[in-house]
PDB file of N, CA, C and O in Angstrom, chain B, residues numbered from 101:
ATOM      1  N   MET B 101     101.847 129.693  85.973  1.00  0.00           N
ATOM      2  CA  MET B 101     101.352 128.967  86.906  1.00  0.00           C
ATOM      3  C   MET B 101     102.494 128.167  87.811  1.00  0.00           C
ATOM      4  O   MET B 101     102.544 128.161  89.041  1.00  0.00           O
ATOM      5  N   THR B 102     103.222 127.626  87.076  1.00  0.00           N
ATOM      6  CA  THR B 102     104.439 126.920  87.613  1.00  0.00           C
ATOM      7  C   THR B 102     105.271 128.014  88.671  1.00  0.00           C
ATOM      8  O   THR B 102     105.596 127.792  89.837  1.00  0.00           O
ATOM      9  N   GLU B 103     105.461 129.041  88.008  1.00  0.00           N
ATOM     10  CA  GLU B 103     106.243 130.040  88.810  1.00  0.00           C
ATOM     11  C   GLU B 103     105.568 130.326  90.077  1.00  0.00           C
ATOM     12  O   GLU B 103     106.197 130.353  91.134  1.00  0.00           O
ATOM     13  N   GLU B 104     104.305 130.541  90.007  1.00  0.00           N
ATOM     14  CA  GLU B 104     103.494 130.919  91.166  1.00  0.00           C
ATOM     15  C   GLU B 104     103.525 129.725  92.275  1.00  0.00           C
ATOM     16  O   GLU B 104     103.703 129.915  93.478  1.00  0.00           O
ATOM     17  N   ILE B 105     103.350 128.647  91.744  1.00  0.00           N
ATOM     18  CA  ILE B 105     103.507 127.373  92.628  1.00  0.00           C
ATOM     19  C   ILE B 105     104.863 127.481  93.396  1.00  0.00           C
ATOM     20  O   ILE B 105     104.901 127.535  94.625  1.00  0.00           O
ATOM     21  N   SER B 106     106.014 127.510  92.573  1.00  0.00           N
ATOM     22  CA  SER B 106     107.282 127.631  92.985  1.00  0.00           C
ATOM     23  C   SER B 106     107.514 128.562  93.936  1.00  0.00           C
ATOM     24  O   SER B 106     108.148 128.288  94.955  1.00  0.00           O
ATOM     25  N   SER B 107     107.001 129.799  93.678  1.00  0.00           N
ATOM     26  CA  SER B 107     107.187 131.057  94.620  1.00  0.00           C
ATOM     27  C   SER B 107     106.403 130.637  96.031  1.00  0.00           C
ATOM     28  O   SER B 107     106.932 130.844  97.123  1.00  0.00           O
ATOM     29  N   ALA B 108     105.274 130.114  95.915  1.00  0.00           N
ATOM     30  CA  ALA B 108     104.495 129.848  97.017  1.00  0.00           C
ATOM     31  C   ALA B 108     105.219 128.821  97.909  1.00  0.00           C
ATOM     32  O   ALA B 108     105.234 128.931  99.135  1.00  0.00           O
ATOM     33  N   VAL B 109     105.879 127.715  97.173  1.00  0.00           N
ATOM     34  CA  VAL B 109     106.475 126.730  97.852  1.00  0.00           C
ATOM     35  C   VAL B 109     107.755 127.417  98.691  1.00  0.00           C
ATOM     36  O   VAL B 109     107.987 127.116  99.862  1.00  0.00           O
ATOM     37  N   ASP B 110     108.527 128.353  97.955  1.00  0.00           N
ATOM     38  CA  ASP B 110     109.686 128.943  98.534  1.00  0.00           C
ATOM     39  C   ASP B 110     109.222 129.884  99.737  1.00  0.00           C
ATOM     40  O   ASP B 110     109.962 130.003 100.713  1.00  0.00           O
ATOM     41  N   ASP B 111     108.065 130.516  99.675  1.00  0.00           N
ATOM     42  CA  ASP B 111     107.569 131.242 100.707  1.00  0.00           C
ATOM     43  C   ASP B 111     107.154 130.429 101.970  1.00  0.00           C
ATOM     44  O   ASP B 111     107.454 130.839 103.091  1.00  0.00           O
ATOM     45  N   VAL B 112     106.497 129.332 101.789  1.00  0.00           N
ATOM     46  CA  VAL B 112     106.159 128.408 102.694  1.00  0.00           C
ATOM     47  C   VAL B 112     107.461 127.822 103.412  1.00  0.00           C
ATOM     48  O   VAL B 112     107.562 127.827 104.638  1.00  0.00           O
ATOM     49  N   SER B 113     108.387 127.348 102.620  1.00  0.00           N
ATOM     50  CA  SER B 113     109.694 126.975 103.153  1.00  0.00           C
ATOM     51  C   SER B 113     110.357 127.952 103.955  1.00  0.00           C
ATOM     52  O   SER B 113     110.903 127.644 105.014  1.00  0.00           O
ATOM     53  N   GLU B 114     110.335 129.208 103.468  1.00  0.00           N
ATOM     54  CA  GLU B 114     111.114 130.353 104.206  1.00  0.00           C
ATOM     55  C   GLU B 114     110.511 130.625 105.543  1.00  0.00           C
ATOM     56  O   GLU B 114     111.202 130.962 106.505  1.00  0.00           O
ATOM     57  N   ARG B 115     108.968 130.448 105.606  1.00  0.00           N
ATOM     58  CA  ARG B 115     108.230 130.614 106.900  1.00  0.00           C
ATOM     59  C   ARG B 115     108.542 129.456 107.772  1.00  0.00           C
ATOM     60  O   ARG B 115     108.708 129.645 108.977  1.00  0.00           O
ATOM     61  N   ALA B 116     108.626 128.391 107.306  1.00  0.00           N
ATOM     62  CA  ALA B 116     108.725 127.017 108.044  1.00  0.00           C
ATOM     63  C   ALA B 116     110.198 127.204 108.791  1.00  0.00           C
ATOM     64  O   ALA B 116     110.336 126.917 109.980  1.00  0.00           O
ATOM     65  N   THR B 117     111.212 127.679 108.030  1.00  0.00           N
ATOM     66  CA  THR B 117     112.599 127.792 108.562  1.00  0.00           C
ATOM     67  C   THR B 117     112.595 128.797 109.646  1.00  0.00           C
ATOM     68  O   THR B 117     113.241 128.599 110.674  1.00  0.00           O
ATOM     69  N   ILE B 118     111.837 129.956 109.447  1.00  0.00           N
ATOM     70  CA  ILE B 118     111.676 131.026 110.599  1.00  0.00           C
ATOM     71  C   ILE B 118     110.861 130.470 111.821  1.00  0.00           C
ATOM     72  O   ILE B 118     111.218 130.811 112.948  1.00  0.00           O
ATOM     73  N   VAL B 119     109.989 129.790 111.691  1.00  0.00           N
ATOM     74  CA  VAL B 119     109.111 129.129 112.642  1.00  0.00           C
ATOM     75  C   VAL B 119     109.998 128.155 113.395  1.00  0.00           C
ATOM     76  O   VAL B 119     109.943 128.054 114.621  1.00  0.00           O
ATOM     77  N   SER B 120     110.795 127.459 112.655  1.00  0.00           N
ATOM     78  CA  SER B 120     111.573 126.224 113.257  1.00  0.00           C
ATOM     79  C   SER B 120     112.672 126.999 114.059  1.00  0.00           C
ATOM     80  O   SER B 120     112.982 126.531 115.155  1.00  0.00           O
ATOM     81  N   GLU B 121     113.275 128.112 113.631  1.00  0.00           N
ATOM     82  CA  GLU B 121     114.394 128.834 114.416  1.00  0.00           C
ATOM     83  C   GLU B 121     113.685 129.436 115.679  1.00  0.00           C
ATOM     84  O   GLU B 121     114.224 129.338 116.781  1.00  0.00           O
ATOM     85  N   GLU B 122     112.545 130.025 115.524  1.00  0.00           N
ATOM     86  CA  GLU B 122     111.742 130.567 116.804  1.00  0.00           C
ATOM     87  C   GLU B 122     111.580 129.367 117.836  1.00  0.00           C
ATOM     88  O   GLU B 122     111.884 129.477 119.024  1.00  0.00           O
ATOM     89  N   ILE B 123     111.080 128.235 117.271  1.00  0.00           N
ATOM     90  CA  ILE B 123     110.806 127.042 118.269  1.00  0.00           C
ATOM     91  C   ILE B 123     112.114 126.689 119.040  1.00  0.00           C
ATOM     92  O   ILE B 123     112.123 126.412 120.239  1.00  0.00           O
ATOM     93  N   ALA B 124     113.223 126.725 118.239  1.00  0.00           N
ATOM     94  CA  ALA B 124     114.584 126.287 118.835  1.00  0.00           C
ATOM     95  C   ALA B 124     114.870 127.306 119.933  1.00  0.00           C
ATOM     96  O   ALA B 124     115.204 126.966 121.068  1.00  0.00           O
ATOM     97  N   GLU B 125     114.722 128.580 119.539  1.00  0.00           N
ATOM     98  CA  GLU B 125     114.904 129.680 120.664  1.00  0.00           C
ATOM     99  C   GLU B 125     114.151 129.446 121.855  1.00  0.00           C
ATOM    100  O   GLU B 125     114.692 129.412 122.960  1.00  0.00           O
ATOM    101  N   ILE B 126     112.826 129.269 121.664  1.00  0.00           N
ATOM    102  CA  ILE B 126     111.896 129.031 122.779  1.00  0.00           C
ATOM    103  C   ILE B 126     112.428 127.827 123.643  1.00  0.00           C
ATOM    104  O   ILE B 126     112.616 127.907 124.857  1.00  0.00           O
ATOM    105  N   ALA B 127     112.637 126.773 122.929  1.00  0.00           N
ATOM    106  CA  ALA B 127     113.279 125.461 123.503  1.00  0.00           C
ATOM    107  C   ALA B 127     114.493 125.835 124.455  1.00  0.00           C
ATOM    108  O   ALA B 127     114.540 125.396 125.604  1.00  0.00           O
ATOM    109  N   ALA B 128     115.455 126.649 123.940  1.00  0.00           N
ATOM    110  CA  ALA B 128     116.604 126.884 124.563  1.00  0.00           C
ATOM    111  C   ALA B 128     116.224 127.754 125.856  1.00  0.00           C
ATOM    112  O   ALA B 128     116.735 127.520 126.951  1.00  0.00           O
ATOM    113  N   GLU B 129     115.434 128.616 125.680  1.00  0.00           N
ATOM    114  CA  GLU B 129     114.880 129.412 126.908  1.00  0.00           C
ATOM    115  C   GLU B 129     114.220 128.529 127.868  1.00  0.00           C
ATOM    116  O   GLU B 129     114.415 128.737 129.066  1.00  0.00           O
ATOM    117  N   ASN B 130     113.471 127.580 127.498  1.00  0.00           N
ATOM    118  CA  ASN B 130     112.811 126.718 128.436  1.00  0.00           C
ATOM    119  C   ASN B 130     113.852 125.825 129.079  1.00  0.00           C
ATOM    120  O   ASN B 130     113.679 125.554 130.267  1.00  0.00           O
ATOM    121  N   GLU B 131     114.798 125.384 128.521  1.00  0.00           N
ATOM    122  CA  GLU B 131     115.899 124.482 128.988  1.00  0.00           C
ATOM    123  C   GLU B 131     116.506 125.253 130.063  1.00  0.00           C
ATOM    124  O   GLU B 131     116.645 124.750 131.178  1.00  0.00           O
ATOM    125  N   SER B 132     116.926 126.595 129.768  1.00  0.00           N
ATOM    126  CA  SER B 132     117.610 127.480 130.809  1.00  0.00           C
ATOM    127  C   SER B 132     116.684 127.602 131.906  1.00  0.00           C
ATOM    128  O   SER B 132     117.135 127.408 133.035  1.00  0.00           O
ATOM    129  N   GLN B 133     115.524 127.876 131.773  1.00  0.00           N
ATOM    130  CA  GLN B 133     114.612 128.060 132.897  1.00  0.00           C
ATOM    131  C   GLN B 133     114.499 126.898 133.766  1.00  0.00           C
ATOM    132  O   GLN B 133     114.538 127.002 134.992  1.00  0.00           O
ATOM    133  N   THR B 134     114.363 125.817 133.165  1.00  0.00           N
ATOM    134  CA  THR B 134     114.370 124.505 133.671  1.00  0.00           C
ATOM    135  C   THR B 134     115.511 124.181 134.587  1.00  0.00           C
ATOM    136  O   THR B 134     115.351 123.659 135.690  1.00  0.00           O
ATOM    137  N   GLU B 135     116.749 124.538 134.043  1.00  0.00           N
ATOM    138  CA  GLU B 135     117.928 124.574 134.886  1.00  0.00           C
ATOM    139  C   GLU B 135     117.962 125.354 136.114  1.00  0.00           C
ATOM    140  O   GLU B 135     118.365 124.893 137.182  1.00  0.00           O
ATOM    141  N   MET B 136     117.450 126.776 135.920  1.00  0.00           N
ATOM    142  CA  MET B 136     117.410 127.623 137.041  1.00  0.00           C
ATOM    143  C   MET B 136     116.297 127.216 138.124  1.00  0.00           C
ATOM    144  O   MET B 136     116.514 127.444 139.315  1.00  0.00           O
ATOM    145  N   VAL B 137     115.121 126.620 137.707  1.00  0.00           N
ATOM    146  CA  VAL B 137     114.442 125.935 138.736  1.00  0.00           C
ATOM    147  C   VAL B 137     114.864 124.765 139.412  1.00  0.00           C
ATOM    148  O   VAL B 137     114.355 124.440 140.485  1.00  0.00           O
ATOM    149  N   SER B 138     115.894 124.009 138.778  1.00  0.00           N
ATOM    150  CA  SER B 138     116.427 122.880 139.388  1.00  0.00           C
ATOM    151  C   SER B 138     117.333 123.439 140.364  1.00  0.00           C
ATOM    152  O   SER B 138     117.214 123.025 141.517  1.00  0.00           O
ATOM    153  N   ASP B 139     118.338 124.424 140.076  1.00  0.00           N
ATOM    154  CA  ASP B 139     119.208 125.065 141.049  1.00  0.00           C
ATOM    155  C   ASP B 139     118.540 125.500 142.139  1.00  0.00           C
ATOM    156  O   ASP B 139     118.924 125.234 143.278  1.00  0.00           O
ATOM    157  N   LEU B 140     117.335 126.305 141.844  1.00  0.00           N
ATOM    158  CA  LEU B 140     116.649 126.896 142.979  1.00  0.00           C
ATOM    159  C   LEU B 140     116.106 125.858 144.019  1.00  0.00           C
ATOM    160  O   LEU B 140     116.137 126.047 145.235  1.00  0.00           O
ATOM    161  N   THR B 141     115.577 124.677 143.371  1.00  0.00           N
ATOM    162  CA  THR B 141     114.970 123.607 144.200  1.00  0.00           C
ATOM    163  C   THR B 141     116.130 122.926 145.031  1.00  0.00           C
ATOM    164  O   THR B 141     115.897 122.492 146.159  1.00  0.00           O
ATOM    165  N   ARG B 142     117.282 122.847 144.502  1.00  0.00           N
ATOM    166  CA  ARG B 142     118.424 122.300 145.274  1.00  0.00           C
ATOM    167  C   ARG B 142     118.748 123.309 146.368  1.00  0.00           C
ATOM    168  O   ARG B 142     119.029 122.865 147.481  1.00  0.00           O
ATOM    169  N   GLN B 143     118.738 124.461 146.187  1.00  0.00           N
ATOM    170  CA  GLN B 143     119.086 125.573 147.234  1.00  0.00           C
ATOM    171  C   GLN B 143     117.983 125.411 148.335  1.00  0.00           C
ATOM    172  O   GLN B 143     118.297 125.193 149.505  1.00  0.00           O
ATOM    173  N   VAL B 144     116.759 125.518 147.950  1.00  0.00           N
ATOM    174  CA  VAL B 144     115.670 125.329 148.939  1.00  0.00           C
ATOM    175  C   VAL B 144     115.853 124.104 149.725  1.00  0.00           C
ATOM    176  O   VAL B 144     115.827 124.217 150.950  1.00  0.00           O
ATOM    177  N   GLU B 145     116.043 122.891 149.170  1.00  0.00           N
ATOM    178  CA  GLU B 145     116.422 121.622 149.832  1.00  0.00           C
ATOM    179  C   GLU B 145     117.477 121.817 150.936  1.00  0.00           C
ATOM    180  O   GLU B 145     117.338 121.407 152.089  1.00  0.00           O
ATOM    181  N   GLN B 146     118.556 122.492 150.461  1.00  0.00           N
ATOM    182  CA  GLN B 146     119.836 122.721 151.326  1.00  0.00           C
ATOM    183  C   GLN B 146     119.340 123.468 152.486  1.00  0.00           C
ATOM    184  O   GLN B 146     119.583 123.093 153.633  1.00  0.00           O
ATOM    185  N   ILE B 147     118.656 124.507 152.220  1.00  0.00           N
ATOM    186  CA  ILE B 147     118.064 125.512 153.254  1.00  0.00           C
ATOM    187  C   ILE B 147     117.266 124.769 154.323  1.00  0.00           C
ATOM    188  O   ILE B 147     117.436 124.938 155.531  1.00  0.00           O
ATOM    189  N   ASP B 148     116.350 123.902 153.757  1.00  0.00           N
ATOM    190  CA  ASP B 148     115.476 123.162 154.362  1.00  0.00           C
ATOM    191  C   ASP B 148     116.215 122.090 155.440  1.00  0.00           C
ATOM    192  O   ASP B 148     115.792 121.849 156.571  1.00  0.00           O
ATOM    193  N   ARG B 149     117.350 121.538 154.854  1.00  0.00           N
ATOM    194  CA  ARG B 149     117.911 120.643 155.754  1.00  0.00           C
ATOM    195  C   ARG B 149     118.771 121.421 156.911  1.00  0.00           C
ATOM    196  O   ARG B 149     118.888 121.003 158.063  1.00  0.00           O
ATOM    197  N   LYS B 150     119.339 122.595 156.416  1.00  0.00           N
ATOM    198  CA  LYS B 150     119.889 123.363 157.486  1.00  0.00           C
ATOM    199  C   LYS B 150     118.978 123.851 158.434  1.00  0.00           C
ATOM    200  O   LYS B 150     119.339 123.900 159.610  1.00  0.00           O
ATOM    201  N   LEU B 151     117.873 124.214 158.118  1.00  0.00           N
ATOM    202  CA  LEU B 151     116.822 124.620 159.074  1.00  0.00           C
ATOM    203  C   LEU B 151     116.404 123.516 160.052  1.00  0.00           C
ATOM    204  O   LEU B 151     116.243 123.745 161.251  1.00  0.00           O
ATOM    205  N   ALA B 152     116.247 122.401 159.538  1.00  0.00           N
ATOM    206  CA  ALA B 152     115.728 121.203 160.219  1.00  0.00           C
ATOM    207  C   ALA B 152     116.903 120.796 161.335  1.00  0.00           C
ATOM    208  O   ALA B 152     116.598 120.335 162.435  1.00  0.00           O
ATOM    209  N   SER B 153     118.219 121.012 160.937  1.00  0.00           N
ATOM    210  CA  SER B 153     119.361 120.673 161.751  1.00  0.00           C
ATOM    211  C   SER B 153     119.379 121.735 162.863  1.00  0.00           C
ATOM    212  O   SER B 153     119.657 121.383 164.009  1.00  0.00           O
ATOM    213  N   VAL B 154     119.107 122.964 162.592  1.00  0.00           N
ATOM    214  CA  VAL B 154     119.016 123.944 163.638  1.00  0.00           C
ATOM    215  C   VAL B 154     117.864 123.685 164.563  1.00  0.00           C
ATOM    216  O   VAL B 154     118.040 123.713 165.781  1.00  0.00           O
ATOM    217  N   MET B 155     116.819 123.461 164.090  1.00  0.00           N
ATOM    218  CA  MET B 155     115.562 123.138 164.927  1.00  0.00           C
ATOM    219  C   MET B 155     115.892 121.974 165.736  1.00  0.00           C
ATOM    220  O   MET B 155     115.469 121.929 166.891  1.00  0.00           O
ATOM    221  N   ASN B 156     116.618 121.002 165.250  1.00  0.00           N
ATOM    222  CA  ASN B 156     116.853 119.774 166.059  1.00  0.00           C
ATOM    223  C   ASN B 156     117.727 120.014 167.196  1.00  0.00           C
ATOM    224  O   ASN B 156     117.605 119.395 168.253  1.00  0.00           O
ATOM    225  N   ARG B 157     118.676 120.975 166.974  1.00  0.00           N
ATOM    226  CA  ARG B 157     119.710 121.278 168.027  1.00  0.00           C
ATOM    227  C   ARG B 157     119.084 122.216 169.098  1.00  0.00           C
ATOM    228  O   ARG B 157     119.482 122.174 170.262  1.00  0.00           O
ATOM    229  N   SER B 158     118.091 123.071 168.691  1.00  0.00           N
ATOM    230  CA  SER B 158     117.419 124.016 169.693  1.00  0.00           C
ATOM    231  C   SER B 158     116.264 123.219 170.513  1.00  0.00           C
ATOM    232  O   SER B 158     115.665 123.738 171.455  1.00  0.00           O
ATOM    233  N   VAL B 159     116.040 122.011 170.090  1.00  0.00           N
ATOM    234  CA  VAL B 159     114.857 121.370 170.804  1.00  0.00           C
ATOM    235  C   VAL B 159     115.287 120.582 171.974  1.00  0.00           C
ATOM    236  O   VAL B 159     114.453 119.996 172.664  1.00  0.00           O
TER     237      VAL B 159
END
């Protein structure tokens, strides 16, 4: 009985480690995507300012 409990605890611990690693990978991907979105937002804001500048000159 003790061996079965010990084995079950080891299995759960191993699964928890795997899940934890997968969560870390997902978090890293999300961070990378967040950085990409921030970069794109900055680029859009730059384009918006340039467009406004051009529109003001042509008016």
